[in-house]
C-alpha positions, 0 to 999 in steps of 0.5 A, a space after each residue: 493790676 493783680 500779679 499774674 501767676 508764674 507758670 512753668 512746665 516742661 514739654 521734653 523729658 530725659 526718660 529711660 527710652 531717650 528724649 521723650 517729647 510732648 511738643 505736639 501738645 504745645 498748642 493745637 495748630 487747628 486753634 492757634 493764631 501763630 506759632 513761631 518756630 525758632 531755628 538756630 544752633 547753640 548760643 545764637 539767642 533763641 532763649 534770649 529772644 523768647 524771654 524778651 518777647 515774654 517780658 513784653 507780653 507780661 508788661 501788656 498784662 498777658 499770661 505767659 506759660 514758660 516751657 523750660 529745657 530739661 537739659 538746662 532748666 535755666 534755658 527756655 524751649 518755648 513760651 505760650 501766650 494762651 490769650 493770644 493763642 500763640 507760641 514761640 518754640 525752639 524747633 531744633 533737635 532733639 525737640 524738632 517741631 514741624 509745621 502743620 499749616 506752614 505760613 498760615 499758622 507756623 512761621 520759621 524764624 532763623 535766629 542763626 542769621 545772628 551768627 557772624 558766620 565768617 568768624 565761626 568758620 575760623 573756629 570750625 575745628 574747635 566747634 567740631 571737637 566740642 560737638 563730638 562728645 556731647 551726644 555720647 554723654 546723653 546716650 550713656 545717661 539714657 542707658 543709666 536711666 533705663 536700667 534705673 527704671 527697670 529696677 524701679 518697675 520691679 519694686 512697683 510690680 511687687 507691690 501693685 496687687 489687684 487688691 491694691 489697684 481696686 483699693 486706690 480706684 475706690 479711693 479715687 471715686 470717693 474723691 470725685 464725689 466729694 471734690 469734683 461735682 459734675 458741671 451742669 450742661 457742660 461738655 467734656 473737659 480738655 486735657 493738656 499734657 505737660 511735664 511738671 517734673 524732669 531729670 536734669 543735670 542737677 538731679 530730679 526736680 519738680 515745679 511744684 510752685 506752678 501747681 501752687 500758683 494755680 491751685 490752693 487745694 492740694 492733695 499730696 500723694 506720698 508715694 515712693 513706689 510709683 503707685 499714684 497713677 492708679 488713683 490719678 487715672 481715675 481722677 483724670 477720667 472723672 474730671 474730664 467727664 464732669 466737664 473740667 479742663 485738666 493738666 495731666 502731668 506724666 512721670 518723666 521716668 515713666 511717661 506712660 504713667 501720671 505723676 500729677 494732675 491739676 484742675 485749675 477751674 476748681 483750684 484743685 491739684 493732686 501732687 505726688 511727693 517722694 522723700 527726695 521731692 516733697 510738696 512744699 507747705 501744708 497740703 489740703 489733704 494727704 494720702 499716704 499711698 506707701 501705707 496702702 500696700 498689703 503688709 504681708 506683701 511688703 514683708 515677703 518682698 522686703 529684701 527685693 524692695 530694698 535692693 531695687 530701691 538702692 540700685 535704682 537710686 544709684 543708677 539714677 545718680 549716675 545718669 544725672 552725672 552723665 547729664 551734668 557732663 553733657 551740660 558742661 560740654 554744651 556750656 563750652 560750645 555756647 561759650 565758643 559761639 556767644 562772642 560771635 552773635 549779634 544780640 542787637 539783631 536778636 533783640 530786633 527780631 524779638 521786638 518785631 515778633 512782639 509787635 506782630 503778636 500785639 496786633 492780633 
C-alpha cells in the first residue's frame, strides 16, 4: 500500500483582530456523516483522543487531515477523515463549534468526564491563579499583531498602484491559459478554506510540506510586501470556473487576503515565500513579485518602506513573545490537570469512536 500523504493545516489564526476562525469550513454539515465535538478543559486528553483515532484510521488506509492548534502546533484542534465524511474537533473556546444538526450529524463527547473531579476541587485555588494571567497575554499579543499589521499595510499600500494590480492580474491570466485548462462538461469547482501558516509561540511558520505532499508543481511567489493576493484571487476564480477544486489559504496576518493556493487535481500550487519563510526546494517556476513594483514608487517611498518594515517586524516579535508567555501559562495549567486525568478512559472513548467510524 502506498504511503498516504501527511496533510496538516490550521483552521484558527492568531490574527491582528484576535482569534480568527475558519472552523465553519471544517466539514460541511450538510454533507457530513458525523462530526464529534469534543468538550473538556485543559489537559483532559482531547488531543490524545484525536491522535489515537487518527492512527487507527490511517492503519485502515484512510486519509487523515490534521488540524493543528495555532497556540501550540504540537497539539491538535481537529482531525478530518474525508473518505468517511467525518471529523473530530475540539469544540472549546476560542474555537467554539456549535452543532447544526445535533444528534443527526454532530455528537458531543464530554472528555471532561476523564477528570478526577474530587482531586481537582482540592486544587481549585491553584487552578484559578493559573487561569488569571492567560487571557491577558493573548490580549496583549493581539494588540501587538494589530499594530504590526497596520504598518505592514502602510508598506503594501505604498507599492500597490493600479498599474501594478493590473500587471499582476495580466500575469495571472497568462498562467491560467498555460496551466489550468478548462475541464470539459465540468461544474464549477469547490473551495476549501484552510490556513497553511500561523503566528505561533515559536514565531511565524508555514506548513509547506502539506503543499509539497499534494502538489509536485510549485509556483513560488517571492513577496515581502503582501502583493501575492493580487495574483492569487484571479487564479482562484479561474481555477474554480474551469472546474477544479481548490484549497484557498488566507494570510493569518490579513485573513481577508490570500497567501497560498493549492489545486491538488492538477498537482499545482502557488506558494508565497518571504525571506523568513522560504519555500523549501527548487520550485517549478518562480515569480519575483517584489521586483514587479514600480521602481520610481520604490525610490520615492524608500524611507517610509524601511521604517514600516523595521517597526512592523519588531511589533510582530513582541506579539510572538506574548504568545510564548501564554503558552508557558497553559503548559503550567495542563501540568496541574494531567495527573488527575484517567487516560485509560480517554483511550476507551477513542476506541469506541474509531469503531463507530469504521462501521459507517
